[in-house]
Phi, psi and omega in degrees: 000125181287144178293148181283127181278134180290138178290342183278344185298311179298324180296318178296318181297314180297319179296320180296317179297319179298319179297319180296317180299314178299318181297316179297319179298315179297318180297318180297315179298319179298317180297317179298316179298321180295321178296314178298320180295322180295325177294319179294318179297319180299323180293326189254350188294330180289332181271327189299323183289337182259337189239120178249138180303127185275150175283173180301325180291324183289334182249027181294341178292348179272353176273086196274153173244131181244113175226024177292126187297335182271338190261095178271118185288123178233140173287141177292137175262115185302333183281354180288333186260140175239152176293134175241145174276185185294347177264003179082014179273148182290136180271187184277333186243148178288143179294135183289338182220118187303319180246009172065021182217076185286348184286340180258108181239114180250123179289150176304123184289149177269134184277129177290133181297324182291311180294317183296344182280358175119087181292148174281186186302325180275001176098003181236145177278134179294148182234158170293139183298337179272353183278137177288135178297139181273132177282352181263019182236075179287165173300139183296141179224154173274131180299139175301125181086010180299331179294340177272325193259355182272145177215130181266096185288348181267011185285354179054040177088352181263133173077014181290162184288134169262090189301310184300317181291321179293325177300321179299320179293321177299318179297325176296318179297316179299318181296315180296315183292312186296325178285325172299316181298321183288319191248348186214024186304129180086340175279182187276312181216168184254144168254098188296322182289320180277343181057049178206170180294154176264101184276352181265016180288174181296340179260006174069207187262004179291150182277074181262352177059042184304319180293325179295306183294320183290323187265355190293322180290332175294317175301318182297313180297319183284345180082024177277083194294311182298318180294319177299315181297320177301315181293316179298319181295321178295317179300316182296321188268330193239334190283123177195147174255006187300321184250023181262109178262078184219149175274104182261146174292123179300316181296305184294321179295323179292308188289330183269310186274305179296313180299316180297317179295321181295321177297315180295326176293319178297318180295316194250335189072009181289116184299339178306316185289323176296316180297319180291321178298317179292323177301315181291315181300321179297327178290338180271342187302324179302336179294341182275357182279074178230162180301331182261342188088356173285121187286155171288166183279328187235144177218137173277115189287352177260313183272337184084000178289136183230153180199173175255167175294141181294335184274352192273077169042070174067041177077024182280158166273162188254131186306312184292342181270304181286344178269004183238055179232346194295314184301312185289315184289324178294316179293323178298320176299318184290325182273342177262341185080006180257113185286354186304316185294317178296321179301321181296316182281334177291327175298317176301315180303315183293322176300313184288331178289319188275337183291148177289132182249121182298117181057029179078006184256156178256114172296160186280347186235137178220129181283121184286347179269316185264340184073021180250150179295149172268221181305136182278074178238121181246143182203143169261007173252226183305139177083343180235324194326290193286350174300314181293323177302318184283340173295309179296316187283336173294321176295315178296315181301326182283002187076028179064032176258341181277074185297329178303316181295317180295319179297318179294325177296309182298317180299317181292317182293322178297318178294320179295317179298324182284318190259339190232339179274129182223166178239132182287166179305331179260017169090017178270127178275131179215160177245117187268151167292152180231120179236117178049052178066015179241122177287135178271346184052040176233137178234132177281150170303324179304329182284353181293342175297337188289343172301313177292326181295312178298317182295320179294323175298322179291321187282344188256355176205133174275103174216184186291349182263355191303307184297320180293319177304312183293321178299314180292319181299314178294321181295315180296318180298319177297319180296319179295322174298320178298323179296334177283307189285349175273000175256142179303330180279349185065025174234144190275152180282169180295328177208152180217157190237167183224130177203185177293337185261336186214147178221135175055041181221140176285142179248328183264148184299325181283002178250359191265000184272163176224123185246045176066029185293150185256353197299320180294320180290330175300315179291323174304314182298311182296314180294326176297314181297325185273335185239337187054033173280120186302336184298332181290324174291321178298317179295322178295322179293323173305317181293320178302313181296322179293319177298317180294322183285318190252333187255339181285138173232171177299344186231033177131197182239141180237157169281175182242144181276337180205108185287351182266001175265132181301326177238077190287152174284140181270154185266354176066037176221126171258099184296144178296330181287348173297320177281323185284322188244299188304307182287330178293314181294322178293320177299314181292329178301325181260010180261174177285154182296340181282353176274110183054062179299142187289349175267004177235344183224146168241146180262128174290177189287356173253017178067024173270114184287134177241143186286152178269130183294133178084343180246354188221120184289350180271013179294325171060047180291136180259163174298147181283134174234164178278145178293154178294150189294331183260017181293146181280000000 
């Protein structure tokens, strides 16, 4: 007789199987969530240790007041933007978001009655001594993202915003920043292919955050609010040179760090940036302790020991380096009230004014001990370039009162046009290097900025050189564009040559690379602002597409090793100036003319805009004080 089977056995078995299935399901969901969470943690862990959510008081600098007379706050109209394809042609449907970033919504700022009544030179309205100071009158600031939201409706069709193209540039900035944040936060630069920091940059492996400081004003202009806050918080908590025992380039540290901080101070009035700018400049001052006052190229920011590069013509300092300090140091004196910084650069100016110049030209090397020229090599590209830029812009920055600077600029440009500017057999204007009275018929990509420089010189003063300046400026800009479109990548080489056989093309292997440089786009921007010729925007859009096709990677942007190869090898470096200059100039090229107007701002050689004295209420001049007695 078979034993009787219990009816409860199948029920227990079925219940057990069901319990196992539910348990496995819960476990799987948990694992998936953990994987997603780990990815999110990976994205933020580099920032979290440095960045703490600020309280309302800590971020009060973001509650902006807008009283800039040129900047009329307008809400973006979503219907203004249309979808464009990669060739810039209008699509069938309207873009749903004019700037593609609906998460940042800034209300139209309310104008303070006190500020709006007419700020004095330092940005504050004078008061009666018996009047109580008003707590409702903050220092004037530019709204974060004003560069995105401003539109000059009186432009009569000129200079209006090209929303779709500008949106593309904003997306490029986001891609570059977010990958730097993920893989190299706090370091100087990113290696996108390796997905790690670039320790071989000019600032080495120290945690100086070069990309943060260099790119922060671009984020501010574009209105990338969260990214800006992250960067500002890192600067406040982490940025310092006190414990950095490294030989830093005086020139590069000045234009990127001092310049970047000064721009942010001009935009916001936030004292943090002024303090950091002064902190960095003070670390550079020991380099000026030479018999002539011409600074050395390198300084150890901890020991104060300074020296020049061993390769630089018998221990000489380099013209483009010691000649590219004036804008930042002069402005720093004005906002701190300490004349020391201006005195240091004015000493450099006097040496260069009084020294005999061969054929009116400035050689690239000057011995800081003897005050004598080194090798007779002249260039408007590498080793010389930005010295000439700062002559013109020092005059502009001063409100056109620094006549000495303008005179030195005109004298130098006239000599360069006579001795170094040439036209190729097919009509391309270029500026050649000159070595021992011999033209090399080679032009650096770095010299492509000079198209904008000549044009800006023409537009800012009516004199006998004006027409020639504009002709040369347009010609050089066209030539640099030709150097781009004659390469399969549509990006220009580091240097290009001219002969009966070749024009605007690199011949040597060490001249064929492209490292995300901005100089050609800088000239497009300046010429667009001055002429509103559509071709400059068209050329800029060509460059955007080329950068996206050849330089973009899943984790940032890289330079190219050979622009003449259809599928070029990438160099695995995202330069900090790509965020500071290249993307800023492209963004401004597609923006309205009221965003950083050229009669109110000058751009330092790292594209950090500084206010023009007397024309810009954000100049923020402080009362003059005496320098400390033990200052270097």
